[in-house]
matplotlib code that plots the C-alpha trace (Angstrom):
import matplotlib.pyplot as plt

x = [-16.6, -18.3, -17.8, -14.0, -14.0, -15.8, -13.3, -10.4, -11.9, -12.1, -8.6, -7.3, -9.1, -7.4, -3.9, -4.7, -5.7, -2.6, -0.3, -2.0, -1.7, 2.0, 3.0, 0.7, 2.4, 1.0, 2.5, 5.8, 6.0, 5.3, 7.9, 10.5, 9.6, 9.7, 13.2, 14.3, 13.1, 14.8, 11.7, 9.9, 10.6, 8.9, 7.7, 5.5, 4.2, 3.3, 1.6, -0.6, -1.4, -2.4, -4.6, -6.4, -7.0, -8.4, -10.8, -11.8, -13.0, -14.8, -12.3, -11.2, -7.5, -6.3, -3.1, -4.8, -6.5, -3.1, -1.7, -4.6, -3.8, -0.1, -0.6, -2.9, -0.2, 2.2, -0.4, -1.1, 2.5, 2.0, -0.5, 1.9, 5.0, 6.5, 6.2, 7.1, 10.2, 11.4, 15.0, 15.1, 16.1, 16.7, 20.4, 22.8, 24.2, 23.1, 24.2, 27.8, 28.7, 31.8, 30.4, 31.9, 34.7, 32.9, 34.4, 33.5, 34.3, 35.9, 34.3, 36.5, 39.8, 38.6, 39.7, 38.6, 38.4, 37.0, 34.7, 37.2, 39.7, 37.0, 36.1, 39.7, 40.2, 40.9, 41.8, 39.7, 39.1, 37.2, 34.2, 32.7, 29.4, 28.4, 24.9, 24.9, 21.9, 21.5, 18.9, 18.8, 15.9]
y = [41.2, 42.0, 45.7, 45.1, 42.8, 45.5, 48.1, 45.8, 45.3, 49.1, 49.5, 47.0, 49.0, 52.1, 50.4, 49.5, 53.0, 54.5, 52.1, 53.2, 56.8, 56.5, 55.4, 57.8, 60.4, 63.2, 61.9, 60.9, 64.5, 65.7, 63.6, 64.9, 68.6, 68.1, 66.7, 69.7, 72.1, 72.7, 73.2, 69.8, 66.2, 63.0, 62.1, 65.3, 64.4, 60.9, 62.1, 64.4, 61.5, 59.3, 62.1, 62.3, 58.5, 58.8, 61.5, 59.5, 56.7, 59.0, 59.0, 62.2, 62.9, 62.7, 61.4, 58.4, 57.5, 57.9, 55.4, 53.0, 53.3, 52.8, 49.8, 48.2, 48.6, 46.8, 43.9, 43.7, 44.4, 42.2, 45.0, 48.0, 48.3, 50.7, 47.7, 44.9, 46.6, 48.3, 47.2, 48.7, 46.3, 46.3, 47.0, 45.2, 48.3, 49.1, 51.6, 50.8, 49.0, 50.0, 51.7, 50.2, 52.1, 53.6, 55.9, 59.7, 62.8, 65.6, 68.6, 71.1, 69.4, 68.4, 64.7, 61.3, 60.2, 57.3, 57.4, 56.1, 58.8, 61.5, 60.2, 60.2, 63.7, 65.7, 62.6, 60.6, 63.7, 65.3, 63.1, 62.9, 61.2, 59.7, 58.9, 56.4, 56.4, 55.6, 56.0, 54.9, 56.4]
z = [41.0, 37.7, 37.9, 38.2, 35.1, 33.2, 34.2, 33.3, 29.8, 29.5, 30.7, 28.1, 25.5, 26.7, 26.7, 23.0, 22.2, 23.9, 21.9, 18.6, 19.6, 20.4, 16.9, 15.1, 12.8, 14.9, 18.2, 16.5, 15.3, 18.8, 20.3, 17.9, 18.4, 22.3, 22.1, 20.1, 22.7, 26.0, 28.2, 27.6, 26.5, 25.2, 28.8, 28.9, 25.5, 26.6, 29.8, 27.7, 25.4, 28.3, 29.8, 26.5, 26.4, 29.9, 28.7, 25.5, 27.8, 30.2, 33.0, 34.7, 33.7, 37.3, 38.6, 40.1, 36.8, 35.0, 37.6, 36.7, 33.0, 33.5, 35.9, 33.3, 30.5, 33.0, 33.5, 29.7, 28.4, 25.4, 24.2, 25.2, 23.2, 25.7, 28.2, 25.8, 24.6, 27.8, 28.5, 32.0, 34.6, 38.3, 38.7, 41.2, 42.9, 46.3, 49.0, 49.8, 46.6, 44.6, 41.4, 38.2, 36.6, 33.6, 30.9, 31.3, 29.5, 31.5, 29.9, 31.8, 30.9, 27.5, 27.8, 28.5, 32.2, 34.3, 37.1, 39.6, 38.6, 39.0, 42.5, 43.5, 42.5, 45.7, 47.7, 50.1, 52.3, 49.5, 50.5, 47.1, 46.6, 43.3, 42.0, 39.2, 36.8, 33.2, 30.4, 26.8, 24.8]

ax = plt.figure().add_subplot(projection="3d")
ax.plot(x, y, z, "-o")
ax.set_aspect("equal")
plt.show()
């Protein structure tokens, strides 16, 4: 439909605007300040930036419109550095898999440890559960 094409064109322009705003000196300073504080982070800065982009293009800054903008960035990843340079991937672990034995630091004992040694602490009867997650920002 013609209307859908017009909206997609507008969304592409919004993705470009977001990309430009993300690398601006002002936004970079806001990212840095957010990471220094304990009550916010870069993701909240980005959400605020995205809501401003929505408003600039005449959209209400609702969660539904945020989703539209974020989905457009995924569809047009070549225009969105946060998509183009995203190194996230679907992992191979699933429920029931043995987690890899990664290096840890035991802050209580003040020494290096491994995941498997931490899980075996207390014996099998301890029934420990481990959630494995990662992030590189």
